[in-house]
DSSP file (Angstrom, degrees, kcal/mol; ACC not computed):
  #  RESIDUE AA STRUCTURE BP1 BP2  ACC     N-H-->O    O-->H-N    N-H-->O    O-->H-N    TCO  KAPPA ALPHA  PHI   PSI    X-CA   Y-CA   Z-CA
    1    1 A V              0   0    0      0, 0.0     2,-0.4     0, 0.0    24,-0.2   0.000 360.0 360.0 360.0 128.9  -13.0  -11.5   -9.8
    2    2 A Q  E     -A   24   0A   0     22,-2.2    22,-3.0   101,-0.1     2,-0.4  -0.965 360.0-151.7-129.5 149.9  -14.1   -8.8   -7.3
    3    3 A L  E     -A   23   0A   0    101,-0.5   103,-0.5    -2,-0.4     2,-0.5  -0.955   4.4-165.7-119.0 136.4  -14.0   -8.7   -3.6
    4    4 A Q  E     -A   22   0A   0     18,-2.0    18,-2.7    -2,-0.4     2,-0.3  -0.956   8.3-162.2-126.3 113.6  -16.4   -6.7   -1.4
    5    5 A A  E     +A   21   0A   0     -2,-0.5     2,-0.3    16,-0.2    16,-0.2  -0.718  19.2 159.4 -94.7 142.8  -15.4   -6.3    2.3
    6    6 A S  E     +A   20   0A   0     14,-2.4    14,-2.6    -2,-0.3   102,-0.1  -0.936  34.0  74.2-150.8 169.8  -18.0   -5.3    4.9
    7    7 A G        +     0   0    0     -2,-0.3    11,-0.3     1,-0.3    -1,-0.1   0.377  58.4 132.7 104.6  -3.7  -18.7   -5.3    8.6
    8    8 A G        +     0   0    0     12,-0.1     2,-0.3     9,-0.1    -1,-0.3  -0.177  21.7 124.4 -71.4 169.9  -16.4   -2.7    9.9
    9    9 A G  E     -d  110   0B   0    100,-0.6   102,-3.0    99,-0.1     2,-0.5  -0.988  59.7 -49.7 168.7-166.1  -17.4    0.0   12.3
   10   10 A L  E     +d  111   0B   0     -2,-0.3     2,-0.3   100,-0.2   102,-0.2  -0.872  53.8 169.0-101.5 131.6  -16.8    1.6   15.7
   11   11 A V  E     -d  112   0B   0    100,-2.8   102,-2.1    -2,-0.5     3,-0.1  -0.988  32.5-114.9-140.6 147.1  -16.4   -0.7   18.7
   12   12 A Q    >   -     0   0    0     -2,-0.3     3,-2.2   100,-0.2    72,-0.2  -0.461  50.7 -80.7 -76.4 153.8  -15.3   -0.2   22.3
   13   13 A P  T 3  S+     0   0    0      0, 0.0    72,-0.2     0, 0.0    -1,-0.1  -0.298 121.4  28.6 -52.2 136.7  -12.1   -1.8   23.5
   14   14 A G  T 3  S+     0   0    0     70,-3.3    69,-0.6     1,-0.3    71,-0.1   0.292 100.2 118.7  91.4  -8.7  -12.8   -5.4   24.4
   15   15 A G    <   -     0   0    0     -3,-2.2    69,-2.3    69,-0.3     2,-0.3  -0.128  55.3-124.8 -84.1-177.0  -15.6   -5.6   21.9
   16   16 A S        +     0   0    0     66,-0.2     2,-0.3    67,-0.2    66,-0.2  -0.927  20.4 178.8-131.4 152.8  -16.1   -7.8   18.8
   17   17 A L  E     - B   0  81A   0     64,-2.1    64,-3.3    -2,-0.3     2,-0.5  -0.978  17.6-145.3-143.0 152.3  -16.7   -7.5   15.1
   18   18 A R  E     - B   0  80A   0     -2,-0.3     2,-0.3   -11,-0.3    62,-0.2  -0.969  15.1-157.2-120.3 117.6  -17.1   -9.9   12.3
   19   19 A L  E     - B   0  79A   0     60,-2.7    60,-2.0    -2,-0.5     2,-0.3  -0.637   8.0-159.6 -84.9 145.6  -15.8   -8.8    8.9
   20   20 A S  E     -AB   6  78A   0    -14,-2.6   -14,-2.4    -2,-0.3     2,-0.4  -0.953   8.3-164.3-127.0 149.5  -17.1  -10.4    5.7
   21   21 A C  E     -AB   5  77A   0     56,-2.2    56,-1.7    -2,-0.3     2,-0.5  -0.939   8.9-156.4-133.5 112.2  -15.6  -10.6    2.2
   22   22 A A  E     -AB   4  76A   0    -18,-2.7   -18,-2.0    -2,-0.4     2,-0.6  -0.755   6.4-152.1 -89.9 128.8  -17.8  -11.5   -0.7
   23   23 A I  E     -A    3   0A   0     52,-2.8     2,-0.4    -2,-0.5   -20,-0.2  -0.880  10.9-170.8-102.8 122.5  -16.2  -13.0   -3.7
   24   24 A S  E     +A    2   0A   0    -22,-3.0   -22,-2.2    -2,-0.6     2,-0.2  -0.906  53.2  22.8-112.9 143.9  -17.8  -12.5   -7.1
   25   25 A G  S    S-     0   0    0     -2,-0.4     2,-0.1   -24,-0.2    -2,-0.0  -0.469 107.9 -10.6  97.0-174.1  -16.7  -14.3  -10.1
   26   26 A S        -     0   0    0     -2,-0.2    -2,-0.1     1,-0.1     0, 0.0  -0.325  41.8-168.4 -65.1 135.8  -14.7  -17.5  -10.5
   27   27 A T    >   +     0   0    0     -2,-0.1     3,-1.1    -4,-0.1    -1,-0.1   0.185  45.5 128.8-104.9  15.5  -13.2  -19.1   -7.4
   28   28 A N  T 3  S+     0   0    0      1,-0.2    71,-0.1    70,-0.0    -2,-0.0  -0.477  70.1  19.2 -68.8 140.7  -11.1  -21.5   -9.4
   29   29 A G  T 3  S+     0   0    0      1,-0.3    70,-1.5    -2,-0.1     2,-0.3   0.592  78.8 157.4  78.2  13.6   -7.4  -21.6   -8.6
   30   30 A I  E <   +E   98   0B   0     -3,-1.1    68,-0.3    68,-0.2    -1,-0.3  -0.568  12.9 172.7 -72.3 130.8   -7.7  -20.0   -5.2
   31   31 A R  E     +     0   0B   0     66,-3.8    21,-1.3     1,-0.4     2,-0.3   0.699  63.5   5.2-106.8 -31.4   -4.7  -20.9   -3.1
   32   32 A A  E     -EF  97  51B   0     65,-1.6    65,-2.8    19,-0.2     2,-0.4  -0.996  52.3-149.1-156.1 147.9   -5.2  -18.7   -0.1
   33   33 A R  E     +EF  96  50B   0     17,-2.6    17,-3.0    -2,-0.3     2,-0.3  -0.989  31.9 176.0-119.2 131.2   -7.7  -16.3    1.4
   34   34 A R  E     -EF  95  49B   0     61,-3.3    61,-2.6    -2,-0.4     2,-0.4  -0.907  26.6-145.6-136.9 157.4   -6.2  -13.5    3.6
   35   35 A W  E     +EF  94  48B   0     13,-2.3    12,-2.9    -2,-0.3    13,-1.6  -0.982  20.3 179.5-119.8 138.5   -6.9  -10.4    5.5
   36   36 A Y  E     -EF  93  46B   0     57,-3.0    57,-2.6    -2,-0.4     2,-0.3  -0.821   8.2-157.0-125.4 168.4   -4.6   -7.5    5.8
   37   37 A R  E     -EF  92  45B   0      8,-2.5     8,-3.2    -2,-0.3     2,-0.4  -0.991   7.2-157.7-145.6 154.8   -4.9   -4.1    7.5
   38   38 A Q  E     -E   91   0B   0     53,-2.0    53,-2.4    -2,-0.3     6,-0.2  -0.941   9.7-159.8-138.0 115.2   -3.4   -0.7    7.3
   39   39 A A    >   -     0   0    0      4,-0.4     3,-2.3    -2,-0.4    51,-0.2  -0.515  44.1 -75.6 -85.7 158.5   -3.4    1.7   10.1
   40   40 A P  T 3  S+     0   0    0      0, 0.0    -1,-0.1     0, 0.0     3,-0.1  -0.320 118.5   4.6 -57.4 129.1   -3.0    5.5    9.6
   41   41 A G  T 3  S+     0   0    0      1,-0.3     2,-0.3    -3,-0.1    -2,-0.0   0.538 114.1 100.8  75.7   7.5    0.6    6.3    8.8
   42   42 A K  S <  S-     0   0    0     -3,-2.3    -1,-0.3     1,-0.0     2,-0.1  -0.825  75.2-102.9-122.8 162.3    1.6    2.7    8.7
   43   43 A E        -     0   0    0     -2,-0.3    -4,-0.4     1,-0.1    -6,-0.1  -0.446  49.0 -88.5 -78.0 155.9    2.3    0.2    5.9
   44   44 A R        -     0   0    0     -6,-0.2     2,-0.4    -2,-0.1    -6,-0.2  -0.385  50.6-162.6 -61.3 138.6   -0.3   -2.5    5.1
   45   45 A E  E     -F   37   0B   0     -8,-3.2    -8,-2.5    -3,-0.1     2,-0.2  -0.947  20.9-111.0-129.6 149.4    0.3   -5.6    7.2
   46   46 A W  E     +F   36   0B   0     -2,-0.4   -10,-0.2   -10,-0.2     3,-0.1  -0.552  32.6 174.0 -75.0 141.0   -0.8   -9.2    6.9
   47   47 A V  E     -     0   0B   0    -12,-2.9    12,-2.8     1,-0.4     2,-0.3   0.765  56.9 -14.2-111.7 -53.0   -3.3  -10.3    9.6
   48   48 A A  E     -FG  35  58B   0    -13,-1.6   -13,-2.3    10,-0.2    -1,-0.4  -0.993  50.0-156.8-156.8 153.9   -4.5  -13.8    8.8
   49   49 A S  E     -FG  34  57B   0      8,-2.2     8,-2.0    -2,-0.3     2,-0.5  -0.987   8.0-159.5-136.8 147.4   -4.6  -16.5    6.1
   50   50 A H  E     -FG  33  56B   0    -17,-3.0   -17,-2.6    -2,-0.3     2,-0.4  -0.985  24.3-174.0-123.7 116.7   -6.7  -19.5    5.3
   51   51 A V  E >>  -FG  32  55B   0      4,-3.2     4,-1.8    -2,-0.5     3,-0.6  -0.927  47.4 -27.6-120.6 135.7   -4.8  -21.9    3.0
   52   52 A G  T 34 S-     0   0    0    -21,-1.3   -19,-0.1    -2,-0.4    -2,-0.0  -0.329 115.7 -31.0  62.9-140.9   -6.1  -25.0    1.4
   53   53 A S  T 34 S-     0   0    0      1,-0.1    -1,-0.2    -2,-0.0    -3,-0.0   0.806 133.2 -11.2 -85.4 -30.1   -8.9  -26.8    3.2
   54   54 A S  T <4 S+     0   0    0     -3,-0.6     2,-0.5    15,-0.0    -2,-0.2   0.441  87.6 122.9-155.0   4.7   -8.1  -26.0    6.8
   55   55 A T  E  <  -G   51   0B   0     -4,-1.8    -4,-3.2     2,-0.0     2,-0.4  -0.651  34.7-177.8 -80.7 122.9   -4.7  -24.4    7.4
   56   56 A T  E     -G   50   0B   0     -2,-0.5     2,-0.3    -6,-0.2    -6,-0.2  -0.922   7.5-174.0-119.7 149.6   -4.9  -21.0    9.2
   57   57 A N  E     -G   49   0B   0     -8,-2.0    -8,-2.2    -2,-0.4     2,-0.3  -0.986   4.9-164.9-140.6 149.1   -2.1  -18.6   10.2
   58   58 A Y  E     -G   48   0B   0     -2,-0.3   -10,-0.2   -10,-0.2     2,-0.1  -0.973  26.9-108.9-137.1 147.0   -2.2  -15.4   12.2
   59   59 A A    >>  -     0   0    0    -12,-2.8     3,-1.7    -2,-0.3     4,-1.2  -0.446  38.5-116.5 -62.5 148.3    0.0  -12.5   12.9
   60   60 A D  T 34 S+     0   0    0      1,-0.3     3,-0.3     2,-0.2    -1,-0.1   0.827 112.5  63.3 -58.5 -31.8    1.3  -12.6   16.4
   61   61 A S  T 34 S+     0   0    0      1,-0.2    -1,-0.3     3,-0.0   -14,-0.0   0.651 115.4  29.4 -70.8 -14.4   -0.5   -9.4   17.3
   62   62 A V  T X> S+     0   0    0     -3,-1.7     3,-2.3   -15,-0.2     4,-2.3   0.455  84.7 128.7-120.4  -5.0   -3.9  -11.0   16.7
   63   63 A K  T 3< S+     0   0    0     -4,-1.2     4,-0.1     1,-0.3   -15,-0.0  -0.280  80.0  15.9 -60.9 132.9   -3.3  -14.7   17.5
   64   64 A G  T 34 S+     0   0    0      2,-0.4    -1,-0.3     1,-0.1     3,-0.1   0.283 125.2  60.0  87.3 -11.7   -5.9  -16.0   20.0
   65   65 A R  T <4 S+     0   0    0     -3,-2.3    17,-1.8     1,-0.2     2,-0.3   0.681  97.5  53.8-115.4 -35.6   -8.2  -13.0   19.3
   66   66 A F  E  <  -C   81   0A   0     -4,-2.3    -2,-0.4    15,-0.2     2,-0.4  -0.785  58.8-166.7-109.0 150.1   -9.0  -13.3   15.6
   67   67 A T  E     -C   80   0A   0     13,-2.5    13,-3.0    -2,-0.3     2,-0.4  -0.982   6.5-155.5-135.8 123.7  -10.3  -16.2   13.6
   68   68 A I  E     +C   79   0A   0     -2,-0.4     2,-0.3    11,-0.2    11,-0.2  -0.775  23.5 162.8 -96.0 141.2  -10.4  -16.5    9.9
   69   69 A S  E     -C   78   0A   0      9,-1.7     9,-2.9    -2,-0.4     2,-0.3  -0.943  20.2-149.1-149.4 170.1  -12.9  -18.7    8.2
   70   70 A R  E     -C   77   0A   0     -2,-0.3     2,-0.5     7,-0.3     7,-0.2  -0.972  11.1-153.6-141.4 153.7  -14.5  -19.4    4.8
   71   71 A D  E  >> -C   76   0A   0      5,-2.7     5,-2.1    -2,-0.3     4,-1.0  -0.910  12.4-170.5-127.0 104.8  -17.8  -20.6    3.3
   72   72 A I  T >45S+     0   0    0     -2,-0.5     3,-0.9     1,-0.2    -1,-0.1   0.931  83.9  53.4 -64.4 -46.1  -17.0  -22.1   -0.1
   73   73 A A  T 345S+     0   0    0      1,-0.3    -1,-0.2     2,-0.1    -2,-0.0   0.863 117.2  37.4 -62.4 -36.0  -20.7  -22.5   -1.1
   74   74 A K  T 345S-     0   0    0     -3,-0.1    -1,-0.3     2,-0.1   -51,-0.2   0.518 106.4-127.7 -91.4  -4.9  -21.4  -18.8   -0.4
   75   75 A K  T <<5 +     0   0    0     -4,-1.0   -52,-2.8    -3,-0.9     2,-0.3   0.940  61.7 139.9  54.7  50.8  -18.0  -17.6   -1.7
   76   76 A M  E   < -BC  22  71A   0     -5,-2.1    -5,-2.7   -54,-0.2     2,-0.4  -0.917  41.3-161.4-125.1 150.7  -17.4  -15.7    1.6
   77   77 A V  E     -BC  21  70A   0    -56,-1.7   -56,-2.2    -2,-0.3     2,-0.3  -0.988  17.2-162.8-127.5 139.4  -14.4  -15.2    3.8
   78   78 A Y  E     -BC  20  69A   0     -9,-2.9    -9,-1.7    -2,-0.4     2,-0.4  -0.852  17.1-161.3-122.7 154.9  -14.8  -14.0    7.4
   79   79 A L  E     -BC  19  68A   0    -60,-2.0   -60,-2.7    -2,-0.3     2,-0.5  -0.900  11.6-161.9-134.9 106.2  -12.6  -12.5   10.0
   80   80 A Q  E     -BC  18  67A   0    -13,-3.0   -13,-2.5    -2,-0.4     2,-0.5  -0.799  11.3-166.8 -88.8 126.1  -14.1  -12.8   13.6
   81   81 A M  E     +BC  17  66A   0    -64,-3.3   -64,-2.1    -2,-0.5     2,-0.3  -0.960   9.9 174.9-122.0 118.5  -12.3  -10.3   15.8
   82   82 A N        +     0   0    0    -17,-1.8   -66,-0.2    -2,-0.5   -67,-0.2  -0.758  59.5  23.5-117.5 165.0  -12.7  -10.5   19.5
   83   83 A S  S    S-     0   0    0    -69,-0.6    -1,-0.2    -2,-0.3   -67,-0.2   0.910  84.0-159.2  48.0  49.7  -11.1   -8.6   22.4
   84   84 A L        -     0   0    0    -69,-2.3   -70,-3.3    -3,-0.2   -69,-0.3  -0.270   8.2-160.3 -65.9 143.2  -10.4   -5.7   20.2
   85   85 A E    >   -     0   0    0    -72,-0.2     3,-2.5    -3,-0.1     4,-0.3  -0.837  33.7-109.4-121.3 157.1   -7.8   -3.2   21.2
   86   86 A P  G >  S+     0   0    0      0, 0.0     3,-1.8     0, 0.0    26,-0.3   0.830 118.1  66.1 -56.3 -29.0   -7.3    0.4   20.0
   87   87 A E  G 3  S+     0   0    0      1,-0.3   -48,-0.0   -48,-0.0    -3,-0.0   0.617  89.4  67.5 -70.4  -9.4   -4.1   -0.9   18.1
   88   88 A D  G <  S+     0   0    0     -3,-2.5    -1,-0.3    24,-0.1     2,-0.1   0.576  70.6 119.7 -82.9  -9.5   -6.5   -2.9   15.9
   89   89 A T    <   +     0   0    0     -3,-1.8     2,-0.3    -4,-0.3    22,-0.2  -0.369  41.8 106.8 -62.2 126.7   -7.9    0.3   14.4
   90   90 A A  E    S- H   0 110B   0     20,-1.9    20,-2.8   -51,-0.2     2,-0.6  -0.973  75.7 -82.0-179.2 169.8   -7.2    0.2   10.7
   91   91 A V  E     -EH  38 109B   0    -53,-2.4   -53,-2.0    -2,-0.3     2,-0.4  -0.875  48.8-146.0 -91.4 125.8   -8.7   -0.3    7.3
   92   92 A Y  E     -EH  37 108B   0     16,-3.0    16,-2.0    -2,-0.6     2,-0.4  -0.816  14.1-166.9-101.0 134.7   -9.1   -4.0    6.7
   93   93 A Y  E     -E   36   0B   0    -57,-2.6   -57,-3.0    -2,-0.4     2,-0.3  -0.933  11.8-143.5-122.7 138.2   -8.6   -5.5    3.3
   94   94 A C  E     -E   35   0B   0     -2,-0.4    11,-2.1   -59,-0.2     2,-0.3  -0.738  21.6-173.8 -95.1 153.1   -9.5   -9.0    2.1
   95   95 A N  E     -EI  34 104B   0    -61,-2.6   -61,-3.3    -2,-0.3     2,-0.4  -0.998  14.0-159.0-146.8 137.1   -7.2  -10.7   -0.5
   96   96 A I  E     -EI  33 103B   0      7,-1.9     7,-2.4    -2,-0.3     2,-0.6  -0.973   9.6-151.7-119.0 139.8   -7.4  -13.8   -2.4
   97   97 A N  E     +EI  32 102B   0    -65,-2.8   -66,-3.8    -2,-0.4   -65,-1.6  -0.927  19.9 177.6-108.2 120.6   -4.3  -15.5   -3.9
   98   98 A T  E     -E   30   0B   0      3,-2.3   -68,-0.2    -2,-0.6   -69,-0.1  -0.642  47.7-100.1-113.4 175.2   -4.8  -17.5   -7.0
   99   99 A V  S    S+     0   0    0    -70,-1.5     3,-0.1    -2,-0.2   -69,-0.1   0.704 123.2  38.8 -67.6 -16.1   -2.4  -19.4   -9.2
  100  100 A W  S    S-     0   0    0      1,-0.4     2,-0.3   -71,-0.2    -1,-0.2   0.840 125.6 -35.1-101.6 -41.5   -2.6  -16.4  -11.6
  101  101 A K        -     0   0    0     -5,-0.0    -3,-2.3     2,-0.0    -1,-0.4  -0.966  58.9 -88.8-167.2 173.8   -2.7  -13.3   -9.5
  102  102 A D  E     -I   97   0B   0     -2,-0.3     2,-0.4    -5,-0.2    -5,-0.2  -0.787  31.9-156.5 -98.0 146.8   -3.8  -11.6   -6.2
  103  103 A Y  E     -I   96   0B   0     -7,-2.4    -7,-1.9    -2,-0.3     2,-0.4  -0.947   7.0-158.7-122.8 145.3   -7.1   -9.9   -5.9
  104  104 A W  E     -I   95   0B   0     -2,-0.4  -101,-0.5    -9,-0.2    -9,-0.2  -0.941   8.4-140.1-126.2 143.1   -8.0   -7.1   -3.4
  105  105 A G        -     0   0    0    -11,-2.1  -101,-0.2    -2,-0.4     3,-0.1  -0.354  33.7-103.5 -87.6 178.4  -11.1   -5.8   -1.9
  106  106 A Q        -     0   0    0   -103,-0.5   -13,-0.1     1,-0.1  -102,-0.1   0.575  60.1-114.0 -84.8 -11.0  -11.8   -2.1   -1.2
  107  107 A G        -     0   0    0    -13,-0.1     2,-0.4     1,-0.1   -14,-0.2   0.170  16.3-128.9  93.3 148.0  -11.3   -2.2    2.5
  108  108 A T  E     - H   0  92B   0    -16,-2.0   -16,-3.0  -102,-0.1     2,-0.4  -1.000  24.9-120.5-137.1 133.3  -13.6   -1.7    5.5
  109  109 A Q  E     - H   0  91B   0     -2,-0.4  -100,-0.6   -18,-0.2     2,-0.5  -0.567  24.2-172.2 -81.5 129.2  -12.8    0.7    8.4
  110  110 A V  E     -dH   9  90B   0    -20,-2.8   -20,-1.9    -2,-0.4     2,-0.5  -0.983   4.0-176.4-116.6 124.1  -12.5   -0.7   11.9
  111  111 A T  E     -d   10   0B   0   -102,-3.0  -100,-2.8    -2,-0.5     2,-0.7  -0.976   8.6-165.8-124.3 123.9  -12.1    1.8   14.7
  112  112 A V  E     +d   11   0B   0     -2,-0.5     2,-0.3   -26,-0.3  -100,-0.2  -0.918  34.3 130.9-109.5 110.0  -11.6    0.7   18.3
  113  113 A S              0   0    0   -102,-2.1    -2,-0.1    -2,-0.7   -28,-0.0  -0.992 360.0 360.0-159.1 150.0  -12.2    3.5   20.7
  114  114 A S              0   0    0     -2,-0.3  -102,-0.1  -102,-0.2    -1,-0.1   0.436 360.0 360.0 -95.7 360.0  -14.0    4.3   23.9
C-alpha cells in the first residue's frame, strides 16, 4: 500500500486549498483515514479522521474550517481546508489505519502567508 498526497501550495490567509491522497494497493481492512500535519520545529499532530462509513473527527484548531472526505471507488481521501490561517502552515500527511498497520504518505507543503 502506498499513499500519494498532493494539493499543497501557497495561499493567502482566508483562502482555501483541497488536499488529495491517492491510495494504491489493497484497501482491504482500512479502519480509518486520517490527516496529520507537522509545522516547523513542532511535533506531528493529528488534524482529522474519517472512520467507518461516515464518522468524522477534527482537532479543535481546525473544527468548522476543514472537512475530511473519501471516495471509495477512486481510492482517494480529501481534506478541504477553508479560512486558512498562518498557523495552518505545515507539511500535511495522509495516513490510513488498517487492521494490520498504519501507512503514511510523503507529505505535501501548505504555506499560508500574505
